[in-house]
C-alpha positions as CSV (number, residue, x, y, z in Angstrom):
1,M,2.2,-116.1,116.4
2,F,1.4,-115.0,113.0
3,F,-1.3,-117.7,113.0
4,N,-3.1,-116.4,116.1
5,L,-2.9,-112.8,114.8
6,F,-4.4,-113.4,111.2
7,I,-6.8,-115.7,112.9
8,A,-7.9,-112.6,115.0
9,A,-8.0,-110.1,112.4
10,L,-9.8,-112.6,110.5
11,L,-12.8,-113.0,112.6
12,G,-12.9,-109.4,113.4
13,A,-13.7,-108.6,109.6
14,I,-16.4,-111.0,109.1
15,L,-18.1,-109.6,112.4
16,G,-17.4,-106.2,110.8
17,L,-18.3,-107.0,106.9
18,E,-22.0,-107.1,108.7
19,R,-21.8,-103.2,109.8
20,E,-20.1,-102.4,106.9
21,L,-23.3,-104.0,104.8
22,R,-25.5,-102.0,106.5
23,H,-23.0,-98.8,106.0
24,K,-22.5,-98.5,109.1
25,P,-19.3,-96.7,111.3
26,G,-16.7,-99.6,112.7
27,G,-16.8,-101.9,109.9
28,I,-14.3,-104.3,108.5
29,K,-11.1,-102.6,109.0
30,T,-11.9,-101.3,112.9
31,N,-13.2,-104.4,114.2
32,A,-10.4,-106.4,112.0
33,L,-7.4,-104.4,113.7
34,V,-8.9,-104.5,117.0
35,S,-9.5,-107.8,117.3
36,M,-5.7,-108.1,116.3
37,A,-4.3,-105.6,118.0
38,S,-6.1,-107.4,121.2
39,C,-4.8,-110.5,120.3
40,A,-1.0,-108.9,119.5
41,F,-1.0,-107.2,123.0
42,V,-1.5,-110.1,124.5
43,L,1.1,-112.5,122.6
44,I,4.0,-109.6,123.2
45,V,3.0,-109.6,127.0
46,K,3.2,-113.9,127.0
47,N,6.6,-113.4,125.4
48,V,7.7,-110.8,128.1
49,D,6.0,-111.6,131.4
50,V,3.6,-113.9,131.4
51,T,2.6,-113.0,135.3
52,E,1.3,-110.2,133.7
53,T,-1.3,-111.5,131.1
54,A,-4.3,-110.9,133.0
55,R,-3.3,-107.5,133.9
56,V,-2.8,-106.6,130.2
57,M,-6.2,-108.3,129.1
58,T,-7.8,-105.7,131.8
59,G,-6.4,-102.9,130.2
60,I,-7.2,-104.4,126.6
61,I,-10.8,-104.1,127.9
62,Q,-10.9,-101.3,129.3
63,G,-9.5,-99.2,126.3
64,V,-11.5,-100.9,123.9
65,G,-14.6,-99.5,126.3
66,F,-12.9,-96.6,125.3
67,I,-12.3,-96.6,122.0
68,G,-16.3,-98.1,121.6
69,G,-17.3,-94.9,123.5
70,G,-16.0,-92.9,120.8
71,L,-18.1,-94.6,118.5
72,I,-21.6,-93.5,120.2
73,L,-23.1,-90.5,119.0
74,K,-25.8,-88.5,121.4
75,A,-28.5,-87.3,119.4
76,E,-31.0,-85.5,121.2
77,K,-32.7,-87.7,123.3
78,N,-31.1,-90.9,121.7
79,A,-27.8,-92.7,121.7
80,K,-26.7,-94.3,118.5
81,N,-24.1,-97.0,117.3
82,I,-24.2,-98.7,120.9
83,T,-24.7,-101.9,118.8
84,G,-21.5,-101.0,116.7
85,A,-19.8,-100.0,120.1
86,T,-20.5,-103.4,121.2
87,E,-19.3,-105.4,118.5
88,I,-16.1,-103.8,118.7
89,W,-15.7,-105.3,122.4
90,V,-16.6,-108.7,120.9
91,S,-14.1,-108.3,118.5
92,S,-11.9,-107.6,121.2
93,A,-12.7,-110.4,123.1
94,M,-12.4,-112.6,119.8
95,G,-8.9,-111.6,119.8
96,L,-8.1,-112.0,123.2
97,S,-9.2,-115.5,122.6
98,C,-7.2,-115.9,119.9
99,S,-3.9,-114.9,121.7
100,V,-4.5,-117.5,124.3
101,G,-5.4,-120.3,121.8
102,L,-9.3,-120.7,122.6
103,W,-10.2,-121.0,119.1
104,D,-13.9,-122.8,120.1
105,L,-14.7,-119.7,121.9
106,A,-13.6,-117.0,119.1
107,L,-15.9,-119.0,116.7
108,S,-18.4,-118.9,119.1
109,L,-18.6,-115.0,119.8
110,L,-18.4,-114.7,116.4
111,L,-21.2,-117.0,114.6
112,L,-23.4,-116.3,118.5
113,S,-22.9,-112.4,117.1
114,L,-24.2,-112.9,113.9
115,I,-26.7,-114.9,115.3
116,I,-28.3,-112.0,117.5
117,L,-27.4,-109.2,114.9
118,K,-29.4,-111.2,111.9
119,T,-32.3,-112.5,114.6
120,M,-32.9,-109.0,115.7
121,K,-32.9,-107.2,112.3
122,V,-35.7,-109.5,111.2
123,C,-37.6,-109.6,114.2
124,F,-37.7,-106.2,114.9
125,P,-36.8,-104.4,111.7
126,N,-38.1,-101.0,112.5
127,K,-36.7,-101.0,116.0
128,N,-33.0,-97.9,115.8
129,N,-33.4,-97.7,112.4
130,H,-33.1,-93.6,113.1
131,N,-32.5,-91.2,109.7
132,D,-28.8,-89.9,110.2
133,S,-29.8,-86.9,108.2
134,N,-30.9,-85.1,111.8
135,L,-27.4,-85.3,113.1
136,P,-25.6,-82.1,113.0
């Protein structure tokens, strides 16, 4: 179980590093903890009542969506931090993958997420670069 939790936290931290380096909310700690907690909840239910695993996974997906919603800020006509909320959701998916031993899926999620985040930043350098000083 420790190995599953460790890998989940590590993958979440790596994804969070991308945000941390850009000084955005929801960085290393947030992504690592969300990924690890998602993994832990499934590991717990697998040891208590394996028939409830799918239900717990559904609850995690909904709960993490709620956490991500808290990260999104509305400023005038624009919503901010949608990418951060989505990264938290991906971190949860990585944790869920680690909890059931789908290592290839967890690594694929991380690599594809980093590729998407980096290529979009290069292809659209001025897109979504808002000035945070306008927030109340």
